[in-house]
Structures are given as structure tokens and as C-alpha cells.
DRENDO-1510 file (C-alpha; in Angstrom, 1 decimal, always signed):
<recs>
REC; n; res; u; v; w
REC; 1; UNK; +0.0; +0.0; +0.0 .
REC; 2; UNK; +2.8; +2.4; +0.9 .
REC; 3; UNK; +4.6; +1.6; -2.3 .
REC; 4; UNK; +1.4; +2.4; -4.3 .
REC; 5; UNK; +1.0; +5.7; -2.4 .
REC; 6; UNK; +4.5; +6.7; -3.4 .
REC; 7; UNK; +3.8; +6.1; -7.0 .
REC; 8; UNK; +0.7; +8.4; -7.0 .
REC; 9; UNK; +0.8; +12.0; -7.9 .
REC; 10; UNK; -0.2; +14.4; -5.2 .
REC; 11; UNK; -1.2; +11.7; -2.7 .
REC; 12; UNK; -3.2; +12.9; +0.3 .
REC; 13; UNK; -3.7; +16.6; +1.1 .
REC; 14; UNK; -0.3; +17.7; +0.0 .
REC; 15; UNK; +0.9; +21.0; -1.4 .
REC; 16; UNK; +0.4; +20.0; -5.1 .
REC; 17; UNK; -3.1; +18.8; -4.5 .
REC; 18; UNK; -4.0; +21.9; -2.5 .
REC; 19; UNK; -2.6; +24.1; -5.4 .
REC; 20; UNK; -4.9; +22.3; -7.8 .
REC; 21; UNK; -7.9; +22.8; -5.5 .
REC; 22; UNK; -7.0; +26.5; -5.3 .
REC; 23; UNK; -6.7; +26.7; -9.1 .
REC; 24; UNK; -10.0; +24.9; -9.7 .
REC; 25; UNK; -11.7; +27.3; -7.2 .
REC; 26; UNK; -10.2; +30.3; -8.9 .
REC; 27; UNK; -11.5; +29.3; -12.3 .
REC; 28; UNK; -14.9; +28.2; -11.1 .
REC; 29; UNK; -15.3; +31.5; -9.2 .
REC; 30; UNK; -14.5; +33.6; -12.2 .
REC; 31; UNK; -17.0; +31.8; -14.5 .
REC; 32; UNK; -19.6; +31.7; -11.7 .
REC; 33; UNK; -19.4; +35.5; -11.3 .
REC; 34; UNK; -19.5; +36.1; -15.0 .
REC; 35; UNK; -22.5; +33.8; -15.6 .
REC; 36; UNK; -24.3; +35.2; -12.6 .
REC; 37; UNK; -23.7; +38.7; -13.9 .
REC; 38; UNK; -24.9; +37.7; -17.3 .
REC; 39; UNK; -28.2; +36.3; -15.9 .
REC; 40; UNK; -28.8; +39.3; -13.6 .
REC; 41; UNK; -28.1; +41.8; -16.3 .
REC; 42; UNK; -30.4; +40.0; -18.7 .
REC; 43; UNK; -33.2; +39.9; -16.1 .
REC; 44; UNK; -33.1; +43.6; -15.5 .
REC; 45; UNK; -32.1; +45.0; -18.9 .
REC; 46; UNK; -33.2; +42.2; -21.3 .
REC; 47; UNK; -29.8; +42.1; -23.1 .
REC; 48; UNK; -27.0; +39.6; -23.0 .
REC; 49; UNK; -23.7; +41.2; -21.8 .
REC; 50; UNK; -20.7; +39.1; -20.9 .
REC; 51; UNK; -18.5; +41.0; -18.4 .
REC; 52; UNK; -15.2; +39.8; -17.1 .
REC; 53; UNK; -15.0; +39.2; -13.4 .
REC; 54; UNK; -11.4; +38.4; -12.4 .
REC; 55; UNK; -8.9; +39.0; -9.6 .
REC; 56; UNK; -5.9; +39.1; -12.0 .
REC; 57; UNK; -5.0; +40.6; -15.3 .
REC; 58; UNK; -4.5; +37.4; -17.3 .
REC; 59; UNK; -6.8; +34.4; -17.3 .
REC; 60; UNK; -10.2; +33.5; -15.8 .
REC; 61; UNK; -9.0; +33.5; -12.2 .
REC; 62; UNK; -10.8; +34.8; -9.1 .
REC; 63; UNK; -8.4; +34.3; -6.1 .
REC; 64; UNK; -11.0; +34.9; -3.5 .
REC; 65; UNK; -12.9; +31.8; -4.6 .
REC; 66; UNK; -9.6; +29.8; -4.9 .
REC; 67; UNK; -8.6; +30.8; -1.3 .
REC; 68; UNK; -12.1; +30.1; -0.1 .
REC; 69; UNK; -12.0; +26.6; -1.6 .
REC; 70; UNK; -8.5; +26.1; -0.2 .
REC; 71; UNK; -9.4; +27.2; +3.3 .
REC; 72; UNK; -12.7; +25.2; +3.5 .
REC; 73; UNK; -11.2; +21.9; +2.2 .
REC; 74; UNK; -7.9; +22.4; +4.0 .
REC; 75; UNK; -9.6; +23.2; +7.4 .
REC; 76; UNK; -12.9; +21.3; +7.1 .
REC; 77; UNK; -12.0; +18.4; +4.9 .
REC; 78; UNK; -9.5; +16.7; +7.2 .
REC; 79; UNK; -12.1; +15.5; +9.8 .
REC; 80; UNK; -15.6; +14.0; +9.5 .
REC; 81; UNK; -18.3; +16.0; +11.2 .
REC; 82; UNK; -22.1; +16.4; +11.0 .
REC; 83; UNK; -23.4; +18.2; +7.9 .
REC; 84; UNK; -24.8; +21.0; +10.0 .
REC; 85; UNK; -21.5; +21.7; +11.6 .
REC; 86; UNK; -19.8; +21.8; +8.2 .
REC; 87; UNK; -22.3; +24.4; +7.0 .
REC; 88; UNK; -22.0; +26.4; +10.2 .
REC; 89; UNK; -18.2; +26.4; +10.2 .
REC; 90; UNK; -18.2; +27.1; +6.4 .
REC; 91; UNK; -20.5; +30.0; +6.9 .
REC; 92; UNK; -18.3; +31.5; +9.6 .
REC; 93; UNK; -15.2; +30.9; +7.6 .
REC; 94; UNK; -16.5; +32.2; +4.3 .
REC; 95; UNK; -18.2; +35.2; +5.8 .
REC; 96; UNK; -15.1; +36.2; +7.8 .
REC; 97; UNK; -12.8; +35.7; +4.8 .
REC; 98; UNK; -15.0; +37.8; +2.6 .
REC; 99; UNK; -15.1; +40.6; +5.2 .
REC; 100; UNK; -11.4; +40.4; +5.7 .
REC; 101; UNK; -10.6; +40.6; +2.0 .
REC; 102; UNK; -12.9; +43.5; +1.5 .
REC; 103; UNK; -11.3; +45.4; +4.4 .
REC; 104; UNK; -7.7; +44.7; +3.2 .
REC; 105; UNK; -8.6; +45.7; -0.4 .
REC; 106; UNK; -10.1; +49.0; +0.7 .
REC; 107; UNK; -7.3; +49.7; +3.2 .
REC; 108; UNK; -4.3; +48.8; +1.2 .
REC; 109; UNK; -5.4; +49.3; -2.4 .
REC; 110; UNK; -8.0; +52.1; -2.0 .
REC; 111; UNK; -10.5; +50.1; -4.1 .
REC; 112; UNK; -13.7; +48.1; -3.5 .
REC; 113; UNK; -15.0; +45.2; -5.7 .
REC; 114; UNK; -18.3; +44.6; -3.9 .
REC; 115; UNK; -20.5; +46.7; -1.6 .
REC; 116; UNK; -23.4; +45.0; +0.2 .
REC; 117; UNK; -24.6; +48.2; +2.1 .
REC; 118; UNK; -28.1; +47.9; +0.7 .
REC; 119; UNK; -28.4; +44.2; +1.0 .
REC; 120; UNK; -30.4; +42.4; +3.7 .
REC; 121; UNK; -28.5; +41.6; +6.9 .
REC; 122; UNK; -25.3; +43.0; +5.7 .
REC; 123; UNK; -22.3; +43.5; +7.9 .
REC; 124; UNK; -20.6; +46.9; +7.3 .
REC; 125; UNK; -21.3; +46.3; +3.6 .
REC; 126; UNK; -18.5; +43.8; +3.4 .
REC; 127; UNK; -20.6; +40.6; +3.7 .
REC; 128; UNK; -24.1; +39.5; +4.6 .
REC; 129; UNK; -25.6; +36.7; +6.7 .
REC; 130; UNK; -27.4; +35.2; +3.6 .
REC; 131; UNK; -24.2; +35.1; +1.6 .
REC; 132; UNK; -22.4; +33.5; +4.6 .
REC; 133; UNK; -25.1; +30.8; +4.6 .
REC; 134; UNK; -24.3; +30.3; +0.9 .
REC; 135; UNK; -20.6; +29.9; +1.8 .
REC; 136; UNK; -21.7; +27.3; +4.3 .
REC; 137; UNK; -23.6; +25.3; +1.8 .
REC; 138; UNK; -20.7; +25.6; -0.6 .
REC; 139; UNK; -18.4; +24.3; +2.1 .
REC; 140; UNK; -20.6; +21.2; +2.4 .
REC; 141; UNK; -20.6; +20.6; -1.3 .
REC; 142; UNK; -16.8; +21.1; -1.5 .
REC; 143; UNK; -16.1; +18.7; +1.3 .
REC; 144; UNK; -18.7; +16.0; +0.6 .
REC; 145; UNK; -18.8; +16.0; -3.3 .
REC; 146; UNK; -16.1; +18.2; -4.9 .
REC; 147; UNK; -13.0; +17.2; -3.0 .
REC; 148; UNK; -13.4; +13.4; -3.1 .
REC; 149; UNK; -14.1; +13.4; -6.9 .
REC; 150; UNK; -11.4; +16.0; -7.8 .
REC; 151; UNK; -8.9; +14.4; -5.5 .
REC; 152; UNK; -9.2; +11.1; -7.4 .
REC; 153; UNK; -8.8; +12.9; -10.8 .
REC; 154; UNK; -5.7; +14.7; -9.6 .
REC; 155; UNK; -4.1; +11.5; -8.2 .
REC; 156; UNK; -4.8; +9.7; -11.5 .
REC; 157; UNK; -2.3; +12.0; -13.3 .
REC; 158; UNK; +1.0; +10.3; -14.2 .
REC; 159; UNK; +3.4; +11.3; -11.5 .
REC; 160; UNK; +6.1; +12.8; -13.7 .
REC; 161; UNK; +3.7; +14.6; -16.0 .
REC; 162; UNK; +1.7; +15.9; -13.0 .
REC; 163; UNK; +4.8; +17.2; -11.3 .
REC; 164; UNK; +6.0; +19.0; -14.4 .
REC; 165; UNK; +2.6; +20.4; -15.3 .
REC; 166; UNK; +1.9; +21.6; -11.8 .
REC; 167; UNK; +5.3; +23.3; -11.5 .
REC; 168; UNK; +4.7; +25.2; -14.8 .
REC; 169; UNK; +1.3; +26.3; -13.6 .
REC; 170; UNK; +2.7; +27.5; -10.3 .
REC; 171; UNK; +5.3; +29.7; -12.1 .
REC; 172; UNK; +2.6; +31.1; -14.4 .
REC; 173; UNK; +0.2; +31.8; -11.5 .
REC; 174; UNK; +3.0; +33.5; -9.5 .
REC; 175; UNK; +3.9; +35.7; -12.4 .
REC; 176; UNK; +0.2; +36.6; -13.0 .
REC; 177; UNK; -0.4; +37.4; -9.4 .
REC; 178; UNK; +2.8; +39.4; -9.0 .
REC; 179; UNK; +2.1; +41.6; -12.1 .
REC; 180; UNK; -1.6; +42.0; -11.3 .
REC; 181; UNK; -1.2; +43.0; -7.7 .
REC; 182; UNK; +1.9; +45.1; -8.4 .
REC; 183; UNK; -0.2; +47.0; -11.0 .
REC; 184; UNK; -3.0; +47.5; -8.4 .
REC; 185; UNK; -0.6; +48.8; -5.8 .
REC; 186; UNK; +0.9; +51.2; -8.3 .
REC; 187; UNK; -2.6; +52.3; -9.2 .
REC; 188; UNK; -3.2; +53.2; -5.5 .
REC; 189; UNK; +0.0; +55.2; -5.4 .
REC; 190; UNK; -0.9; +56.9; -8.6 .
REC; 191; UNK; -4.3; +58.0; -7.3 .
REC; 192; UNK; -2.6; +59.3; -4.2 .
REC; 193; UNK; -0.4; +61.6; -6.3 .
REC; 194; UNK; +2.9; +59.7; -6.0 .
REC; 195; UNK; +5.0; +59.7; -9.2 .
REC; 196; UNK; +6.9; +56.5; -10.1 .
REC; 197; UNK; +10.2; +56.4; -8.0 .
REC; 198; UNK; +11.8; +53.5; -9.9 .
REC; 199; UNK; +11.6; +51.8; -13.3 .
REC; 200; UNK; +9.1; +49.4; -11.8 .
REC; 201; UNK; +6.6; +52.2; -11.2 .
REC; 202; UNK; +7.3; +53.5; -14.7 .
REC; 203; UNK; +6.7; +50.0; -16.2 .
REC; 204; UNK; +3.3; +49.7; -14.5 .
REC; 205; UNK; +2.2; +53.3; -15.4 .
REC; 206; UNK; +3.1; +52.6; -19.1 .
REC; 207; UNK; +1.7; +49.2; -19.6 .
REC; 208; UNK; -1.1; +49.0; -16.9 .
REC; 209; UNK; -2.8; +52.4; -16.6 .
REC; 210; UNK; -6.2; +52.7; -15.2 .
REC; 211; UNK; -8.0; +52.2; -18.5 .
REC; 212; UNK; -6.1; +48.9; -19.0 .
REC; 213; UNK; -6.8; +47.6; -15.5 .
REC; 214; UNK; -10.5; +48.4; -16.0 .
REC; 215; UNK; -10.7; +45.8; -18.7 .
REC; 216; UNK; -9.9; +43.0; -16.2 .
REC; 217; UNK; -11.3; +44.5; -13.0 .
REC; 218; UNK; -14.6; +45.6; -14.4 .
REC; 219; UNK; -16.4; +45.7; -11.0 .
REC; 220; UNK; -13.6; +47.4; -9.1 .
REC; 221; UNK; -14.2; +51.0; -8.0 .
REC; 222; UNK; -11.4; +53.3; -7.0 .
REC; 223; UNK; -12.1; +55.2; -3.8 .
REC; 224; UNK; -11.6; +58.9; -4.5 .
REC; 225; UNK; -9.0; +60.5; -2.3 .
REC; 226; UNK; -10.2; +63.5; -0.4 .
REC; 227; UNK; -7.9; +66.5; -1.1 .
</recs>
């Protein structure tokens, strides 16, 4: 048995498997937001409009969903518990995480990507009780249905191929995140009146001005600085 485990790719809840869970969550979240926005827009305006909903500049990736999936499976998928507890813990975890990300984004980047101020049972406009319950139900689906199935698919990859492919994807994701978040940080400094101090700032100003960032971060709003 131990010999077979060694031959498997990403056996158990290891780093490689958690990376794939994160990536699946990122992609799922991006398309979920885009499809939901398409349906809502059609309902109210009777026209089909496909709008990108991403957390990075390149690729259909929404890191908040990836981190949500990673946290829920990593923290709730290691131990069996009653379904109601999984839903409760998932709701607390998901709601807290959504609140934290909203706070950090507004504090350090000077932008907001969602505002639930007018929603029912909202908490400072950063999350809501109903959305937290959705996070809880999602946690149950992730732990009970998604993880067991996806885990088997991941482990079925040939070990050498899986290792090479995963390492390549890790490098690409790190580059994407570094450029994307670097551009957002530079945008924050730009809006606060700070000129580029190094060639890095000049690079971001030249290739990733506000109008370019708006193509990827369509639902992101810059908080105007009071002067």
C-alpha cells in the first residue's frame, strides 16, 4: 500500500493537490461570477452582456474563490463531522474571509470590488448573513462532493507529468499574481499623487494604466482620495 502511495501523484492533502484545489476554485469562481452577472443583467435589462469578473490581469482567475475553496477543504476536509457543523463552520469561515478581503482591499489598495450596504442583513457592507449561509452550503458541497471526486482525478495523473505540469502552472500563476497585484498597488500610489520612483513604477504606469486595468477589474471601484 505504501509503495502504491509513493507512485501516486499528489497523494493525500499535499501542497500540489491543494494548489490544484486553489486553481479549480479560482477558475470556477471567475466563471460563476461572469455567468451570474450575465443572468442578472439580462433579467433587469433584457440584453446579453458578458463582463469579465477576475482578480488578476490574465486568465479566468478569481483568487477569493480559490482561497475560499482552499481554506474550506484544508480546514474542514480533514475530519468527518455532521453536515450542520460543516455548514456552520463554512458560513463563519466564508463570511469572515469575505469581510477580511474587502477590508484589506479597501485599506491597502484604495478600491472596492463589492458593496453590500443595501443588502439584507449586511455586515458593514462587506458581507451578509445570507451570503455567509451560501458559503456554508458551498463548504458542504466542497467537502462532501467536490473534493473526493477531484482528488481522485488529480491523483490519476502520471506522477512525472503531473509534477512538471503543476510546477509550470505554479510559475505562471505566481507571475500573473505578481504583475496583477503590483499594478493594483501602483494604481493606488498613482491615485494618491505619487509619481513613479523607480523603473518598476514606470513600467506599471506605461503598460497598466487605469483604463487597461478596468478591462480586467470591471467591477472594481477606486475610492476617490479627499484632497
